[in-house]
N, C-alpha and C positions, 0 to 999 in steps of 0.2 A: 173757689175754693180761694181763700186767701196768699196772695202774692207782693211781695215788698218789693220798690225797687230797688236803686242802689242810694236813693238819697234819704229813703226811708229806714234803711239797715246801718247807715251810716252813723245816721242819728242816733236811733237804737243802740247800736253799739255803745257811742260815746255815753249816753246816758244810763244805758241798765251797769255799763262798769262803774260809772259816780255812785251809783248804789249801793251796787256791791262794795265798793271803800269804804261808805261811810260805815255800814254795815259792821265790815272785818276791822276797823277800828273801834268802834262799839263794843265788841264781843272782846277783842285783845288777842296775841298770837297764840297764846298756848289756849285756848277755849278749842273745845271738844266741839266736831260739827256732825250733828245728830243724824243726817240725810247722808252722810260720805263718812260712817264710824272709823275708818281709819285715817283720817285725817284730823287733822288743827287748823285754825283760821290761815293760819303762817303757810301750811303747806297748800291750802286752797290758793291764798294770793299768789304765790309763784308761781301754781299751777295756770292761771289763767292769764296773767301777765308773760308769762314764757310761752305761753302760747300764741297770744295776740302778735307777739314779737317775731317768732318762727315763721307764722303764717304769711304776717308782711313782707319778709324775706323772699317766702316761695312766688308770694306774687310782685314783686317788686322786682326779684331777679329773672319773672319769667320761667320759672322751673317747667320744664316738662319731662323730665326723664327723672325718675323716683330714686335713682340711685345716686343723684346730688340734691337730694335733700339737704337744707342744712343741720350741720349737728351740733353749732356754737348754740348754747341757750342763755337768755339775758338772767342777770343778777339780781336776785330778788336783796330792796336795801335792809341793812341788818337793824335800822331803827323803822320801827313801825310806823313814827312820825311822817314818816318818807313814802309811804305806802300809796296814799291817794296820789300823791304827782307820779309818781313810776306807774301806776295803773294808766292816769290820765294820759301819760305819754304814751304804753302800749296800746287805748284805746284808738287814739287819733292816728298814729303811725297804722294801723289795720285799717281805719276808713279810709283814709287815705291812700293806703293802696287799690283796694276797692273802687277807683275812679272810671269814670265811663269808658275811659280809652284802654283799661284794664280788663272789662267787664267780659268779652268775647276774645282776649288776645289767648294765644296759646299758653296754658298754664295747666299742669297735672290737677287730676279728678280721681281722686281713689276710688269714687265711687262706680265711674264708669259707665256712667248714667248719660242722658244728652245734656246736663246741664256746662257752661263751660268750667275752666278749673276755677276761675274767678266767682260765678256765682255758688258752687260747691263750699267754698271757702267762707267766705260772705256770711250763708247759712251757719256754716258748722261754728264759726265763731262765736255769731250770735247765739245759737243755742247754748255754747260752753259758758256765753256771759249770764245769758238769762237763769240758766238751769242751778247755776254756781254761785248767782247771786241770792235766789232763795236758799240756796247753802247756807249762805253767812247769814242772812237776816235770819234764820234758825238757829243761827250757833249766837247771834245777839237778842235773841227773842224780841225782835221785831217785826212787823207785819211785812208780808211781801207780795206786793199786788202783779201781775203779769196785764200788760194791758192785752183785750181780747185781738185787735188784728195783730198783734206781733205771736201771741201765744195760737194764734190761726193757723199762722205762716209757718210755724214750729213743728208744728204738728204735720203740717204737710213735709217737712223738709225729716223728720222724724222715718215716715210713713216710707218715705223715698228713699232713705237707709236702708231700712230693714226690706227692702224689694230690690235692694239694685243688683247690679250683677255680679257687682265682689262681695258681696254680703255674706256669700255660702262662704268664700275662700276666706274671709274675715272671722266670723263668726260661724264656723260650720255646726255647731252642736244648735247655736240658735235658730242657721235656717233649716235643718233638721226636725227641728221640736214645732215650727210655723208652718210646714208641710202638711196637708191634709188631704182629706174626700169632699170638698165642699162645703166645709163649715163657715157660716159667715158673720162678723160683725161690724154693726154700724156705731158711727162715733159723733155724737150731734152737737153741737155748742148753741148754747140758751141766748148769747148776748152777740149774735152774730148776723149780718144778713144771710138770709135763707142760704142763697146760692155759695156762701163763702165760709161755710160750719160745719160741713157734713163729709165724713168722709167712709167711703164702704169696703170694708175689707173681703177676700176670701181665701181659703186655705183650699190650695190646689194639688193635688199630687207631685205637682213638678218644683211648688213651693208660693210663696203667698204672691197677691197681688193687691193694690188695691185701687181705688178711685173716686173722685169729687162728686157727689152726689147722694142722695138716700134711694135705698132699695129695702124690701123688708129682708131680713136677717134673723138669726139665730139669736144674738144680744145684741140688745143697742143698748149705747151707754151716752145719757146726756147728762150734760152741765154747763157750767160755764167754761169759756175755752182755756182760762186760765187754770183750771181744775181741771183738765181732761190732758193738758200737755202734764200737768206735775203727778196725774197719775199713770200716764205712760211714762214717765220719765222714773217710775217709783220714789216722787217726794211725796204722795201723797196715798192713801190708802184706797183700794176703789170702792169701797162701801164706807158711810158713816155722816154722820148729820152735820159733822165742819165742812165738810167739801162738797156740798152742794149738788153732787154726784148725786143719777137714778138709776138704777140697772135693772132692764127688763127683758125675761127671756133668762137666758142658759148662763149664769152667775160663774161657773166653773170654766167657760169657755175664756169669756175675758179675763180670767185671773188667771188663765193659764197661759195666755198670751202674753199678761205682762210681765209673769214669771220667766218666760223667756225671750225677751227682747233685752237685754241688758243693753244699753248703748254706750257708744265712746264718749259719753258726757260725764263719766265717772261713777 
C-alpha cells in the first residue's frame, strides 16, 4: 500500500494546485465543468481555494472541537487573472500547516479513524486538489495525468473514508448500500510496485472493509493507478478503451460499488 510522507504530500498539494490553476485560467470562469455538472470553473476555483484556507486554519489553530470549526471563508478574487496567485497562496498555506510538528498534534479528525487529524486533513486536501484538478483540466480540454504514487495513496485514502467509523453517520445511504454478505472486490494498479497497488474490499453485513494486498475476488478491476482513482471518484467510466481499465468477474458488483460511493470530493 502506498503512503505518502508529509514532505511528499506537501509538494503534491502545491504542484497539483498549480496544475489546477493553469487549467482553470485556460478554461475561463464561466466554462462548464463536465465532471461536476452543477459547477462553473469559477465555482471550482472558489471551492478549492476556500477549502485549502479552511483546512489550514483548522490545523494552525489545533482545533479539536467540531463546534469550533472555522466559519469564515476566503474570498475568491473577482479578476480571474489573480486566481493563480490566490491558489498558490492557499496551497502553500495548507502545505505549511502540515508541518512535522503538526502531524501528530491534537486536531479534529472527522473520520474518527486511527489517523491523527492533521494526517486526515492532509490526505483530504490532496484528494480535493488532485480530483478537482482533473475537473479543471476536463473543462479546459487539457490532459490530466495523476502520478501513480499519488493516485495509489489517494485510493487508500478513499477506501479509508468509505470504511471509517463515521461514514455511516455522514453518508448513511452509502454505508447501507455497501453492506453485503461477503461479496469481494479487488482493485489492482498496473503501474506501481506489486505491494503498493492492490486493494481488497469485502462487503460484510456490518459494513464494508478493505485491506492492502491481493486475494481471489468476485470482481477484479485492473488498470493504471490514476485511472482507478478517477473511476473510483466517478471521473472515468468503469469500462472503455480510453480508460485502460479491465474488469474480470462480476462487473455489476463493481459498478454497484461506484454508484453508491459518492465521495466528499464533489
